[in-house]
C-alpha positions as CSV (number, residue, x, y, z in Angstrom):
1,X,122.5,-86.5,115.9
2,X,120.5,-84.3,118.2
3,X,117.3,-85.1,120.0
4,X,114.1,-84.0,118.3
5,X,111.6,-82.0,120.1
6,X,109.6,-85.2,120.8
7,X,112.5,-86.8,122.4
8,X,112.9,-83.9,124.7
9,X,109.3,-83.8,125.5
10,X,109.5,-87.6,126.5
11,X,112.4,-87.0,128.6
12,X,110.7,-84.3,130.4
13,X,107.6,-86.3,131.0
14,X,109.6,-89.1,132.1
15,X,111.5,-86.7,134.7
16,X,108.0,-85.4,135.7
17,X,106.6,-88.9,136.4
18,X,109.7,-89.6,138.5
19,X,109.4,-86.4,140.5
20,X,105.7,-87.0,141.0
21,X,106.4,-90.5,142.2
22,X,109.0,-89.6,144.7
23,X,107.0,-86.6,146.0
24,X,103.8,-88.9,146.3
25,X,106.0,-91.6,148.3
26,X,107.5,-88.9,150.5
27,X,104.4,-86.9,151.2
28,X,101.8,-89.5,151.1
29,X,99.5,-86.9,148.9
30,X,97.5,-88.5,146.0
31,X,99.5,-88.9,142.8
32,X,96.9,-86.7,140.9
33,X,97.2,-83.9,143.3
34,X,101.0,-83.9,143.1
35,X,100.9,-84.0,139.2
36,X,98.5,-81.1,139.4
37,X,100.7,-79.1,141.7
38,X,103.6,-79.8,139.5
39,X,101.8,-78.5,136.4
40,X,100.8,-75.4,138.4
41,X,104.3,-74.9,139.6
42,X,105.8,-75.3,136.2
43,X,103.2,-73.0,134.8
44,X,103.8,-70.5,137.6
45,X,100.2,-70.2,138.3
46,X,98.5,-68.1,140.9
47,X,97.6,-67.9,143.7
48,X,101.0,-69.2,145.0
49,X,103.3,-70.5,142.3
50,X,103.4,-67.3,140.4
51,X,106.4,-66.7,142.8
52,X,108.2,-69.3,141.0
53,X,111.3,-68.2,138.8
54,X,113.0,-70.1,136.1
55,X,114.3,-72.9,136.2
56,X,111.6,-73.9,138.4
57,X,112.8,-72.5,141.7
58,X,110.9,-70.6,144.5
59,X,113.1,-67.9,146.2
60,X,113.1,-67.6,149.9
61,X,110.8,-64.6,149.8
62,X,108.2,-66.5,147.8
63,X,108.5,-69.3,150.2
64,X,107.9,-67.0,153.2
65,X,104.8,-65.6,151.5
66,X,103.3,-69.0,150.7
67,X,104.0,-70.1,154.3
68,X,102.3,-67.1,155.5
69,X,99.3,-67.7,153.1
70,X,99.0,-71.0,154.6
71,X,98.3,-69.7,158.0
72,X,101.6,-69.6,159.7
73,X,101.5,-65.9,160.7
74,X,103.4,-65.8,163.9
75,X,106.9,-64.5,163.3
76,X,108.6,-67.0,165.6
77,X,106.9,-70.0,164.2
78,X,107.0,-68.6,160.6
79,X,110.6,-68.1,160.7
80,X,111.2,-71.6,162.2
81,X,108.9,-73.5,159.7
82,X,110.8,-71.7,156.7
83,X,114.1,-72.6,158.2
84,X,113.2,-76.3,158.5
85,X,111.9,-76.3,154.9
86,X,115.2,-74.9,153.6
87,X,117.3,-77.2,155.6
88,X,119.7,-79.4,153.4
89,X,119.1,-77.4,150.4
90,X,120.1,-74.3,148.9
91,X,119.9,-71.2,151.3
92,X,118.2,-68.9,148.6
93,X,115.4,-71.0,147.2
94,X,113.5,-74.2,147.2
95,X,112.7,-76.7,144.3
96,X,109.3,-78.3,143.9
97,X,110.3,-81.5,145.8
98,X,111.6,-79.5,148.9
99,X,108.6,-77.3,148.8
100,X,106.2,-80.4,148.6
101,X,108.1,-82.1,151.5
102,X,107.6,-79.0,153.7
103,X,104.0,-78.6,152.6
104,X,103.5,-82.3,153.4
105,X,105.0,-81.8,156.8
106,X,102.5,-78.9,157.4
107,X,99.5,-81.0,156.3
108,X,100.6,-84.2,158.1
109,X,97.4,-86.1,159.0
110,X,99.1,-88.0,161.9
111,X,101.4,-86.9,164.8
112,X,103.6,-89.8,163.9
113,X,104.4,-88.2,160.5
114,X,104.4,-84.6,161.7
115,X,106.6,-85.3,164.8
116,X,110.1,-85.0,163.3
117,X,109.0,-81.8,161.5
118,X,107.4,-80.4,164.7
119,X,110.6,-81.2,166.6
120,X,112.9,-79.3,164.1
121,X,110.5,-76.2,164.1
122,X,110.6,-76.2,167.9
123,X,114.4,-76.7,168.0
124,X,114.9,-72.9,167.2
125,X,118.7,-72.9,167.3
126,X,118.9,-76.3,165.2
127,X,121.2,-77.9,167.7
128,X,119.2,-81.1,167.8
129,X,118.4,-80.6,171.4
130,X,115.1,-79.1,172.4
131,X,115.5,-76.9,175.4
132,X,112.9,-75.8,178.0
133,X,113.2,-72.3,176.7
134,X,112.7,-73.3,173.1
135,X,109.7,-75.3,173.7
136,X,107.9,-72.6,175.9
137,X,108.7,-70.0,173.3
138,X,107.3,-71.9,170.4
139,X,104.4,-73.4,172.5
140,X,103.5,-69.9,173.6
141,X,103.5,-68.5,170.0
142,X,101.3,-71.4,168.9
143,X,98.9,-70.9,171.8
144,X,98.8,-67.1,170.8
145,X,97.4,-68.0,167.5
146,X,94.9,-70.3,168.9
147,X,96.6,-73.6,167.6
148,X,96.8,-75.3,170.9
149,X,95.7,-75.4,174.6
150,X,98.6,-75.1,176.8
151,X,96.9,-76.0,180.1
152,X,97.9,-79.6,180.1
153,X,101.6,-78.6,179.5
154,X,101.6,-76.0,182.1
155,X,100.2,-78.7,184.8
156,X,103.4,-80.8,184.0
């Protein structure tokens, strides 16, 4: 005996509720916002989610475009942010949960939440060690786009 359409819809809703709960917990975004963004993702709605392809994945080119649209335009910082978002997942796409985790990192309201992400963005070669050269390269890129004042750092 197969599932009726109603049973499949209930299963989808249950999966979506679980996904929304997981993303809400990991990003600290309001549940309503996550649910709305998931609906937009699944509906492939502009301005960003029209880049999502079946079965609900965002190809790397789409991720790069969205990160650029979110204001990360410096090539070095942009490439590093995309690399960190892709870490631990597929090399050619991100799913909703991974995308939202990266978006949450980009929108972190506190340094405490953002610090692990920022460290990995600055760690350009991904070796787990932040060299002076890596720090200076990324800091210079951030300063160049107006994201920080490097004067206190240069005094060190």
